[in-house]
N, C-alpha and C positions, 0 to 999 in steps of 0.2 A: 504493500500500500504506500509506503514511503517513497519508493521509486516512482510510482505512478503519480504521486502528488508533485514531485519535482518536475516530472515531464509535463504535467498539466500547467505548472507554473511557467515553464519555458514557452509553451504555446500562448499563454496569456501575455507573456512578455513580448513575444514576436508580434502579436497584434498591436500592442502598445507602441512598439518601435515603428511599425508600418504607419500607424496613425501619426506619429510625430514626424516621420519622413514626409508624409503627404502635406502636412501643414508647413513644414520648413520649405518644401518645394514651392508651395503656393506663395509663401512670403517672398520668394525670389523670382516670382513670375513664371514659374514652370509647373509642369505636372509631375505627379509622383512617378509616372512611367519613365520620366527622364533620369531617374536616379536608381541605380542598381544597388540592392541591399545584399551584401555577402554575409551570410551567417557563419562566423568563424567558429568552427567546431573542434579545434585542437583540444586534446586531452579529454574529450567528451565521449561517452559510450555510444555504441551503435543504437541502442534502444532510445536514447534521448534524441539523437539526430533523426531517427525515424519518426518520432512524434512530431518534430518540427516539420519534417518533410510531409507528413500526412496532413498537416495544417495548411499546406499549400506552398511552402518555401521550396524553391528549386535550386537556388544558388548558394553553395557552401564553400568555405575556404579552410585550408589546412596549412600548417607551418612546418611540420616535421616529416621528412620523407618517409622514414620507416613506419611511423604511425599511419601515414597517409596510404601507403601501399597495402597495409594490412586491413584498413577499414573500408576503403573505396569498393573493393570487389563484393563486399557484403551488403552493399546498399544499392538502391535502384539505379539502373543504367541511364535514366534521363536526368540525373543530377548534373548540374552545370558546375563542375569543380574548378576552383581557382587555387593555385599554389601562391602563398603570400610570403614575401620576404626573400632573404638571400638563399639562393640555391647553389649548392656546391656543384661544380662542373662535372665531377665524376659520378654524380647521382642523377644527371639529367636523363640519360637513356633509360635507366631502370624505372624512373618515375613515369616517363611517357609510356613505357611498355606495360606497366602495371595498371595505369589509369587511362584507358583509351578515351574516356569522356572528360579528360582534362581539357578545359576550354581556354584557360588563360594562365600565364605565369606573371604575377605581379611582383617583379623583383629582379629584372635584368639590370645589373649595375656595372657591367664591364663587357668588353668585346669578347673575352674568353667564354663566358657563359652563353652569350648570344650565339657564338660559333658552335658550341657544343649542342645547344638546343636545335639549331638549324640542321646540323648533321644528324642528330637523333631523329628528328621528324622525317628526314629523307630516308634514313635506313629502315625505319619502321614502316614507312609508307602510309602514314596517316595524313589527314588533311592539315593544311598550314595551321600553325599555332599562334594564337593572339598573345602578345606580350605587352607589358608596360615597363617602362624604364623607371627604376627606383632612384629618386633624388634625395640626397641627404640635406634636408632644408634646415636642420637644427644645429649643424656644425659639430655634432658629437663625434669624437674620434672613434668611439667604440661601435658606432652605428654603420650599417651597410648603406650603400647608396652612392651614386656618383655626385661629385661637386656640381652645384648649379652652373658654374662656368663651363663645364665640360658636357652638359647634357645634349647640346645641339650635335656635337660630334658623334656621340654614342647613338643618338636617334638616326643620324645619317647612315651610320654603319649598319644598323638593323634594317633600314629601309632599302639600302643600296647593295648590301653584301650578304644578306640573309634571306634568300628567296622563299624559304619555307616558314618564315616568321611574318606575322602581320603586326606592325606597330599600331597599338591601340591608344596609347596615352602615357601619362606620367603618374607615378604614385609616390607618396611619402608617408613616413611613420614619424610622428612627432614625439616629443619627450613623454615618458610615462606619466609624469605629473602634470602634463598639459601646459607647462610654463612656456612652451614654444608656440602655443596657439594665441592669436591667429597669425603671427608673423610667418610661420611655416606655410600657411595657406597662401599668403600673399606671394611668397617666394616661388611656390610651385606655379602659381598663375603667371608670374613674370616669365618663368621658364617656358611655359606654353606659348606665350606671346612671341618670344624669341624664336622658338622652333617653327611656329606657323609663318612668321615673317621670312625666316631663312629658307624654308623648304616650300613655300608657296601653298601652305595648307590653310584650310578654314578651321576655326576653333572646334567645330563639331567633330572634326576628324581626330581630335586629340582629347581623349577623356582625362579627367582629373580624379584620381583615386586618393581621397584625403578625408579624414574624419573617422573616429572610432567611437567606442561606447560613450566616452565622456564629452565629446565635442562634435558629434556628427551633425547636429542641427545647425550649428554655426558654419560647419564646412559646407553644407548644402546651400546655405544662404550666400556663401562666398563662391559658389560655382561648382562644387563637387558633383560629379556624375556617378560616383561609386563610393559607398561607405562600407566599412568593415566592422561589423558588430559582433562581439563575442560574449563577454560577461553579462551584458545587459539582457541578452536572450537566454544564455545557457547557465549563468551563474559563474562563480569563480573557478579557476583551474583546480582540477581534482587530484592530479597525480603528476609525477615527474615527467618531463618531456622526453620523447624519443627522437634521436637525431635521424 
């Protein structure tokens, strides 16, 4: 009964999040459909993910490769999976092979991982993979992500040298205590403007993935098209991460 109560709470929380997303989108002059909600399910059991899936959520995100490749095959094939954060290049092929319904990697932060993903997609023979370039907008030395001043060059590399990848936009992960908000959102928006100017793209061709449980409404109001919500839906992390 306790497990069922937790799962029911997650479904209630999902509905609350979607309600808040809708209102934040309306405040920014957009529709809720303009914002993708990624339910970040790292460290969460299959049963809890399935409850949220059964409530209608289809887009989920994971952060740890080993956990991801163990969980994904046990869940419905129509889930729209995202890998979020830094991906080690030597794990790219195993991830793609184990999760055929992986639709996006939010975390390409150097040419090496872009090249590994491009080759892995080609060797497996799957459809082109959508990717977002991760930008370190908070200036933390310990955080993954390319420097804002280098993002144009990395995006060029993905678009011109990685035919099996589809550049979809930019993502950033702010400081855990949210002290980098909203400056990190402004920085990512500036990066998008530079990329669109340099590559002749319109802004709708470059998504912004910014905003997590503690600041997603502000992120949407500042132009985010993709928010990553974990603890607000699923509750706090339950066990040690798996790499």
